[in-house]
C-alpha positions as CSV (number, residue, x, y, z in Angstrom):
1,P,-39.0,15.8,91.9
2,D,-42.3,15.3,89.5
3,L,-39.4,14.5,86.2
4,L,-37.5,11.4,85.5
5,P,-35.4,9.4,86.6
6,A,-38.5,9.8,89.4
7,C,-40.7,6.5,89.4
8,N,-43.8,6.5,87.0
9,A,-42.6,10.2,85.8
10,E,-42.8,9.6,82.0
11,I,-45.7,11.7,81.1
12,T,-44.7,14.5,83.3
13,T,-41.4,14.5,81.5
14,M,-42.8,14.2,78.2
15,S,-45.2,16.7,78.6
16,F,-42.7,18.9,80.5
17,L,-40.1,19.1,77.6
18,Q,-42.8,19.2,75.2
19,D,-43.6,23.0,76.6
20,V,-40.0,23.6,76.8
21,V,-39.7,23.0,73.1
22,D,-42.6,25.1,72.4
23,I,-41.0,28.1,74.2
24,L,-38.0,27.9,71.9
25,L,-39.7,27.3,68.7
26,Q,-42.0,30.3,69.3
27,Y,-38.2,32.0,70.1
28,V,-36.7,30.6,67.2
29,A,-39.7,32.2,65.3
30,K,-39.6,35.4,66.9
31,S,-35.9,35.7,66.3
32,F,-36.4,35.9,62.4
33,D,-39.5,38.0,62.5
34,R,-38.4,41.7,61.5
35,S,-41.2,43.0,63.5
36,T,-40.0,41.8,66.9
37,K,-37.2,43.8,68.7
38,V,-33.5,42.7,69.1
39,I,-33.3,43.5,72.5
40,D,-36.0,44.4,75.3
41,F,-33.5,46.4,77.1
42,H,-33.6,46.9,80.7
43,Y,-31.0,48.5,83.1
44,P,-29.4,45.6,85.7
45,N,-30.8,47.1,88.8
46,E,-34.2,47.2,86.9
47,L,-34.0,43.4,85.8
48,L,-32.7,42.5,89.4
49,Q,-35.9,43.8,91.1
50,E,-38.5,42.8,88.7
51,Y,-38.2,39.2,89.1
52,N,-37.1,37.0,92.1
53,W,-33.9,35.3,90.5
54,E,-32.5,33.8,94.2
55,L,-31.8,30.1,94.6
56,A,-34.2,28.9,97.3
57,D,-34.1,25.7,99.6
58,Q,-37.5,24.7,98.6
59,P,-38.1,23.2,94.8
60,Q,-40.4,25.3,92.8
61,T,-43.3,23.9,90.8
62,L,-42.4,23.2,87.2
63,E,-45.1,25.8,85.7
64,E,-42.8,28.1,87.6
65,I,-39.6,26.5,85.8
66,L,-41.3,27.0,82.8
67,L,-42.0,30.6,83.5
68,N,-38.4,31.2,84.3
69,C,-37.4,29.6,80.7
70,R,-40.0,32.2,79.1
71,T,-38.5,35.2,81.2
72,T,-35.1,34.2,80.5
73,L,-35.6,34.1,76.5
74,K,-37.7,37.3,77.1
75,Y,-34.9,39.5,78.1
76,A,-32.0,37.8,76.1
77,I,-30.5,39.3,72.8
78,K,-32.0,38.0,69.9
79,T,-28.5,36.9,68.4
80,G,-30.3,35.4,65.2
81,H,-32.6,38.2,64.5
82,P,-31.4,39.8,61.2
83,R,-30.7,43.1,62.6
84,Y,-28.3,42.0,65.5
85,F,-24.8,43.4,64.3
86,N,-23.3,43.6,67.1
87,Q,-20.6,40.6,67.5
88,L,-18.4,38.9,65.0
89,S,-20.8,35.8,65.8
90,T,-24.4,36.0,65.0
91,G,-27.1,34.1,63.6
92,L,-29.2,31.0,64.6
93,D,-28.2,28.2,62.3
94,M,-31.6,25.5,62.4
95,V,-29.1,22.3,61.8
96,G,-26.4,23.8,64.2
97,L,-29.2,24.1,66.8
98,A,-30.4,20.7,66.4
99,A,-26.9,19.3,66.8
100,D,-26.5,21.5,69.9
101,W,-29.4,20.0,71.5
102,L,-28.5,16.4,70.4
103,T,-25.1,17.1,72.0
104,S,-26.4,18.2,75.4
105,A,-28.6,15.1,75.1
106,A,-25.6,12.7,74.4
107,N,-24.1,14.6,77.5
108,T,-20.6,12.8,77.4
109,N,-16.6,14.1,77.5
110,M,-14.5,14.6,74.6
111,F,-11.5,13.2,76.2
112,T,-11.5,9.1,75.3
113,Y,-13.1,7.2,72.4
114,E,-14.2,4.7,75.2
115,I,-16.8,7.4,76.1
116,A,-17.3,9.5,73.0
117,P,-16.6,7.1,70.2
118,V,-18.5,9.1,67.2
119,F,-17.7,12.6,68.7
120,V,-14.1,11.6,68.8
121,L,-14.2,10.2,65.2
122,L,-16.1,13.5,64.0
123,E,-13.4,15.7,65.4
124,Y,-10.7,13.9,63.8
125,V,-12.4,14.0,60.5
126,T,-13.5,17.6,60.6
127,L,-10.1,18.8,61.9
128,R,-8.2,17.0,59.4
129,K,-11.0,18.7,56.6
130,M,-10.0,22.0,58.0
131,R,-6.3,21.5,57.8
132,E,-6.9,20.4,54.2
133,M,-8.7,23.8,53.6
134,V,-5.6,25.7,55.1
135,G,-3.6,24.2,52.5
136,W,-1.3,21.3,54.5
137,P,-0.6,18.2,52.0
138,G,-3.4,15.8,52.9
139,G,-4.6,17.3,56.0
140,C,-1.2,16.4,57.9
141,G,-1.3,17.8,61.3
142,D,-2.6,18.0,64.5
143,G,-5.4,20.0,66.1
144,I,-8.3,20.9,68.7
145,F,-11.4,22.4,69.3
146,S,-11.4,24.8,72.4
147,P,-13.3,27.2,74.4
148,G,-12.6,30.4,72.0
149,G,-10.2,32.1,69.8
150,A,-8.5,33.3,72.8
151,I,-7.5,29.7,73.8
152,S,-6.6,28.5,70.5
153,N,-4.2,31.6,70.3
154,M,-3.0,30.3,74.1
155,Y,-2.0,26.9,72.7
156,A,-0.6,28.3,69.8
157,M,2.0,30.1,72.1
158,L,2.0,27.0,74.8
159,I,3.1,24.9,71.7
160,A,5.4,27.1,70.1
161,R,7.2,27.6,73.3
162,F,7.6,24.1,73.6
163,K,8.8,23.5,70.3
164,M,11.8,25.6,70.9
165,F,12.5,24.7,74.5
166,P,10.7,21.6,75.4
167,E,12.4,21.9,79.2
168,V,10.1,24.9,79.9
169,K,7.6,22.0,80.5
170,E,9.1,20.4,83.5
171,K,11.4,23.3,84.6
172,G,9.5,26.5,84.0
173,M,10.2,30.0,83.0
174,A,13.2,30.4,85.2
175,A,15.3,27.7,82.9
176,I,14.8,29.3,79.7
177,P,15.9,32.8,78.1
178,R,13.8,35.5,77.8
179,L,11.2,35.3,74.8
180,V,9.6,37.6,72.9
181,A,6.6,37.3,70.4
182,F,5.4,39.6,67.8
183,T,1.9,40.7,66.9
184,S,0.2,43.7,65.1
185,E,-1.0,46.8,67.0
186,H,-4.5,45.8,65.4
187,S,-4.2,42.2,66.7
188,H,-6.7,40.5,69.1
189,F,-5.9,41.4,73.0
190,S,-5.9,37.6,73.5
191,V,-2.2,37.5,72.5
192,K,-1.2,39.8,75.5
193,K,-3.8,37.4,77.5
194,G,-1.9,34.4,76.8
195,A,1.3,35.9,77.3
196,A,0.5,36.8,80.8
197,A,-1.3,33.4,81.7
198,L,1.8,31.2,80.5
199,G,3.9,33.5,82.4
200,I,5.8,35.2,79.7
201,G,4.6,38.3,80.2
202,T,2.7,41.2,78.4
203,D,6.0,43.0,78.1
204,S,7.2,40.2,76.2
205,V,4.3,40.8,73.6
206,I,5.9,43.4,70.9
207,L,3.4,45.1,68.9
208,I,4.2,45.7,65.0
209,R,2.9,48.9,63.2
210,C,0.0,48.4,60.8
211,D,-0.7,50.5,57.6
212,E,-3.8,52.9,57.6
213,R,-5.7,50.0,56.5
214,G,-4.7,48.0,59.7
215,K,-2.1,45.4,58.0
216,M,0.6,44.7,59.6
217,I,3.9,46.2,58.3
218,P,6.6,43.6,57.2
219,S,9.8,45.7,57.3
220,D,8.6,46.9,61.0
221,L,8.1,43.2,62.0
222,E,11.9,42.4,60.9
223,R,13.3,45.5,62.5
224,R,11.5,44.8,65.8
225,I,12.9,41.0,65.5
226,L,16.2,42.3,65.2
227,E,16.3,44.6,67.7
228,A,14.9,42.3,70.2
229,K,17.7,39.5,69.2
230,Q,20.2,42.6,70.0
231,K,18.8,43.0,73.3
232,G,19.6,39.2,74.1
233,F,15.9,38.0,73.6
234,V,14.8,34.9,72.0
235,P,11.7,35.6,69.6
236,F,9.6,32.6,69.4
237,L,6.5,33.5,67.9
238,V,4.9,35.6,65.4
239,S,1.0,36.0,65.7
240,A,-0.6,37.3,62.1
241,T,-4.2,38.0,62.1
242,A,-6.5,37.0,59.1
243,G,-9.3,39.4,59.6
244,T,-8.6,42.3,62.6
245,T,-11.4,42.4,65.2
246,V,-12.3,46.0,64.1
247,Y,-10.6,46.9,60.6
248,G,-11.2,43.0,59.3
249,A,-7.7,43.3,57.7
250,F,-5.9,40.7,56.8
251,D,-1.6,40.6,57.4
252,P,0.4,40.1,54.5
253,L,0.9,36.3,55.4
254,I,3.7,35.7,52.4
255,A,5.8,38.3,53.2
256,I,5.6,37.7,57.3
257,A,6.1,33.6,56.3
258,D,9.3,34.8,54.8
259,I,10.5,36.5,57.9
260,C,9.5,33.9,60.0
261,K,11.6,31.2,57.9
262,K,14.9,33.5,57.8
263,Y,14.7,34.0,61.5
264,K,13.3,30.5,62.4
265,I,10.2,31.7,64.2
266,W,7.0,29.8,64.5
267,M,4.3,31.5,62.6
268,H,0.9,31.9,63.8
269,V,-1.9,32.9,62.0
270,D,-4.9,34.3,64.0
271,G,-7.9,33.5,61.8
272,A,-10.5,33.6,64.4
273,W,-12.7,36.2,62.5
274,G,-11.0,35.6,58.9
275,G,-10.4,31.9,58.5
276,G,-14.4,31.2,57.0
277,L,-12.9,32.9,54.2
278,L,-11.1,29.7,53.1
279,M,-14.6,28.4,52.7
280,S,-15.2,30.7,49.6
281,R,-13.2,30.3,46.0
282,K,-13.9,34.0,45.6
283,H,-12.3,35.5,48.6
284,K,-9.6,32.5,50.1
285,W,-6.9,34.5,48.1
286,K,-6.8,37.3,51.3
287,L,-5.0,34.1,53.2
288,N,-2.7,33.4,50.6
289,G,0.5,32.2,52.6
290,V,-1.8,30.7,55.5
291,E,-0.5,27.2,54.1
292,R,3.2,28.3,55.4
293,A,1.7,29.3,58.9
294,N,2.8,26.7,61.9
295,S,-0.5,26.9,63.6
296,V,-3.8,28.5,62.7
297,T,-6.9,29.7,64.7
298,W,-10.2,29.2,63.0
299,N,-13.4,30.3,64.9
300,P,-16.7,28.7,62.8
301,H,-18.7,30.3,65.3
302,K,-18.0,33.7,63.7
303,M,-18.0,33.3,60.3
304,M,-19.7,30.6,59.5
305,G,-22.6,31.0,61.7
306,V,-21.9,27.9,63.9
307,P,-23.8,28.1,67.2
308,L,-21.0,29.1,70.5
309,Q,-18.6,28.0,70.9
310,C,-16.6,26.4,68.4
311,S,-12.7,27.3,67.6
312,A,-10.4,25.1,66.1
313,L,-6.5,25.6,66.4
314,L,-4.9,23.4,64.0
315,V,-1.0,22.9,64.2
316,R,1.1,21.7,60.9
317,E,3.5,19.4,63.1
318,E,1.9,15.9,64.3
319,G,2.4,14.8,67.8
320,L,4.0,18.2,69.3
321,M,0.6,19.0,71.0
322,Q,0.4,15.7,72.7
323,S,4.3,15.5,73.7
324,C,3.7,19.6,75.0
325,N,0.4,18.8,77.1
326,Q,0.1,15.0,78.0
327,M,0.3,14.0,81.5
328,H,-0.4,10.0,81.2
329,A,-3.3,10.2,83.6
330,S,-3.6,6.5,84.5
331,Y,-7.4,6.5,85.4
332,L,-8.1,7.9,82.2
333,F,-5.4,6.8,79.4
334,Q,-4.7,3.7,80.3
335,Q,-2.1,2.0,78.3
336,D,-3.8,-1.7,78.1
337,K,-7.0,-0.5,76.3
338,H,-8.4,-3.0,73.7
339,Y,-8.7,-0.1,70.7
340,D,-6.1,2.1,68.9
341,L,-5.1,4.4,71.9
342,S,-4.4,7.2,69.3
343,Y,-8.3,7.8,69.2
344,D,-7.9,9.1,73.2
345,T,-7.1,12.7,72.4
346,G,-7.8,14.1,75.8
347,D,-4.1,14.3,76.6
348,K,-3.4,16.9,74.4
349,A,-5.5,19.0,75.4
350,L,-5.1,21.8,78.8
351,Q,-8.8,20.8,79.8
352,C,-9.2,17.7,81.2
353,G,-13.3,17.7,80.9
354,R,-14.0,19.0,77.2
355,H,-17.7,20.2,75.5
356,V,-18.4,18.4,72.4
357,D,-18.0,21.0,69.8
358,V,-17.4,19.5,66.8
359,F,-20.9,18.0,66.1
360,K,-22.6,21.1,64.8
361,L,-20.1,22.1,63.0
362,W,-20.3,18.6,61.4
363,L,-23.8,18.3,61.1
364,M,-23.9,22.0,59.2
365,W,-21.2,21.1,56.7
366,R,-22.8,18.0,55.9
367,A,-26.3,19.8,55.4
368,K,-24.8,22.7,53.7
369,G,-21.8,21.3,51.7
370,T,-18.9,23.5,51.3
371,T,-20.4,25.2,48.7
372,G,-23.2,25.9,51.2
373,F,-20.7,27.5,53.3
374,E,-19.2,29.5,50.6
375,A,-22.8,31.0,49.5
376,Q,-23.5,32.5,52.9
377,I,-20.0,33.7,53.2
378,D,-19.9,35.1,49.9
379,K,-23.4,36.5,50.5
380,C,-22.3,38.7,53.5
381,L,-19.1,39.8,52.1
382,E,-21.4,41.0,49.5
383,L,-23.9,43.0,51.9
384,A,-21.0,44.3,53.5
385,E,-19.8,46.2,50.1
386,Y,-23.1,47.2,49.5
387,L,-23.3,48.7,52.8
388,Y,-19.7,50.6,52.0
389,N,-21.0,51.4,48.4
390,K,-24.1,53.2,50.2
391,I,-22.6,55.5,52.7
392,K,-19.2,56.1,51.0
393,N,-20.4,59.6,49.3
394,R,-23.3,59.8,51.2
395,E,-24.1,63.1,53.1
396,G,-23.2,62.8,56.8
397,Y,-20.8,59.8,56.8
398,E,-17.0,59.6,56.8
399,M,-15.6,56.2,56.5
400,V,-12.7,55.5,58.9
401,F,-10.3,54.0,56.0
402,D,-10.4,54.7,52.4
403,G,-11.3,51.5,50.0
404,K,-13.5,48.3,49.8
405,P,-13.4,46.5,53.0
406,Q,-11.6,43.3,52.8
407,H,-14.1,41.5,55.1
408,T,-17.4,42.2,56.2
409,N,-16.1,45.0,58.6
410,V,-17.6,48.8,57.5
411,C,-16.1,51.3,59.7
412,F,-17.7,54.8,59.8
413,W,-18.4,58.0,61.7
414,Y,-22.0,59.3,61.4
415,I,-21.6,63.1,61.3
416,P,-25.1,64.8,62.7
417,P,-26.4,67.7,60.9
418,S,-25.0,70.1,63.7
419,L,-21.4,68.6,63.1
420,R,-21.4,69.0,59.0
421,S,-20.1,72.4,58.7
422,M,-17.9,72.8,61.3
423,E,-13.9,73.0,60.8
424,N,-11.5,70.2,62.1
425,S,-11.2,71.3,65.9
426,E,-11.0,69.9,69.2
427,E,-14.3,70.8,70.2
428,R,-15.8,68.9,67.1
429,T,-13.7,66.0,67.6
430,S,-14.9,65.7,71.5
431,R,-18.6,66.2,70.6
432,L,-18.1,63.7,67.6
433,M,-16.8,61.1,70.2
434,K,-19.9,61.4,72.1
435,V,-22.2,60.4,68.7
436,A,-21.7,56.8,68.2
437,P,-22.5,55.8,71.8
438,V,-25.7,58.3,72.1
439,I,-27.0,56.8,68.9
440,K,-26.3,52.9,70.2
441,A,-28.2,53.7,73.8
442,R,-31.0,54.9,71.8
443,M,-31.1,51.8,69.5
444,M,-30.8,49.3,72.8
445,E,-33.7,51.3,74.5
446,Y,-36.0,51.2,71.4
447,G,-34.4,47.6,70.7
448,T,-34.8,47.9,66.6
449,T,-31.2,46.9,65.9
450,M,-27.6,46.7,67.7
451,V,-24.4,47.7,66.2
452,S,-21.0,48.2,67.9
453,Y,-18.8,51.0,68.2
454,Q,-15.2,51.8,69.6
455,P,-12.4,54.2,69.5
456,L,-9.0,52.8,67.8
457,G,-5.6,54.7,68.5
458,D,-6.2,58.4,67.9
459,K,-9.7,58.2,65.9
460,V,-12.7,58.7,68.4
461,N,-15.7,56.5,68.7
462,F,-17.0,55.0,65.4
463,F,-19.5,52.2,64.1
464,R,-18.0,49.0,63.5
465,M,-20.8,47.3,61.1
466,V,-20.3,43.5,60.9
467,I,-21.9,41.0,59.0
468,S,-21.8,37.2,59.6
469,N,-25.9,36.3,59.8
470,P,-26.9,35.0,56.4
471,A,-30.3,36.0,57.5
472,A,-29.6,39.7,56.9
473,T,-30.5,41.4,53.4
474,H,-30.6,44.7,51.7
475,Q,-33.4,45.9,53.2
476,D,-31.8,45.1,56.6
477,I,-28.6,47.6,56.1
478,D,-31.2,50.1,54.3
479,F,-32.7,49.8,57.6
480,L,-29.9,50.2,59.8
481,I,-28.5,53.7,58.0
482,D,-32.4,54.8,58.3
483,E,-32.0,54.1,61.8
484,I,-29.0,55.8,62.5
485,E,-30.0,58.9,60.8
486,R,-33.5,58.9,62.9
487,L,-31.6,58.7,65.9
488,G,-28.8,60.7,65.3
489,Q,-30.3,63.8,63.4
490,D,-30.9,66.1,66.8
491,L,-27.2,65.3,68.3
């Protein structure tokens, strides 16, 4: 009531926004201050009871609104803190943050040039540049920014199915043969989730065996393709992973591309996590063969540190997304506009309303240049190698797989003193399983750091350390190791 667009509210509005900016700037400063907690942890029922979060009929004062802002940030996880290692997306980039503020102020939709002229052009320029880096001649092809890697992977599946059976768009799944997709047993769960959403079914996603480092085994892929064909199923997509979620493994893309070519199957590369390595001359060899893919998922909000969300799907064949998804809504995509209609990109998206995700990536790229992203990525990989070298022979640590990690994922068990002399047995395994969760809970209660853990296959809970925050240093890695030992000594 007291703010614009109310009459004569300019002074009130400006001072309110100034206060909000002050709250934000204090939070930014705290995010990078190692003496502050990463998290001020409370159990859900405590947080619910401690404050009144309910929505009321009567308005609150602006003082109370500012207090709400402070409280929300007080309990937020500082994902930009140099000791937050919990997710694949970490860090807080200042130019990216500025771009997000600007995007919110502009508050427009991405569907037509008519209402988002600059943003539409920047999406065109940025996606073309990303396709160039994938290795498609002249950056040819198509693409879209989507709400995260899971949706990008689903787009790939949708387009691959349409390419093989265009009639599915009108007639649905009943009109086409039983389709099957292939992906590695270490791939992201979104491949199955997409198959469920598209009516293909999770049973139609065949998981291919991986070697001990988590890479897909091409001979097993070929065997399973032949098996599926013998049963009368139609293989329509192989989703290879460049940077798996847990091990950070890169599937052998060249061998997989050969198989896809031989059996005429759409090759998708899920590079949500590993795609950023294309920015690095030193590390991009890990994605050799990606240029042979029909589609690629690449999430700049992970390894490149762009604020959430920023996920691109890139498609090699131009026009395919449009034919697959367009519905010709006449109130939005009028054919008699006075400008080049090819810039009205909204009809190739599954969404109608689409958030502007490109500006923060474009502005950061302008501010850093490709070499800036490269330096940032190389530094994170160097830190992961430092951690690996520090713990691979250290007492109380066991690596989950042998050898230097290919990405910034470092997977290990911490073995407390009480378990170190125990023989391998069921009892030791069941005790080891409980170690990581307890250490993690203590980390969160002290608020000092966060790192994720999980079981995988027959391996009980282990830590998965990932580094994608350019603010992290060797000292932060040392701190993490000391902290794990401090919190786990007595277990």
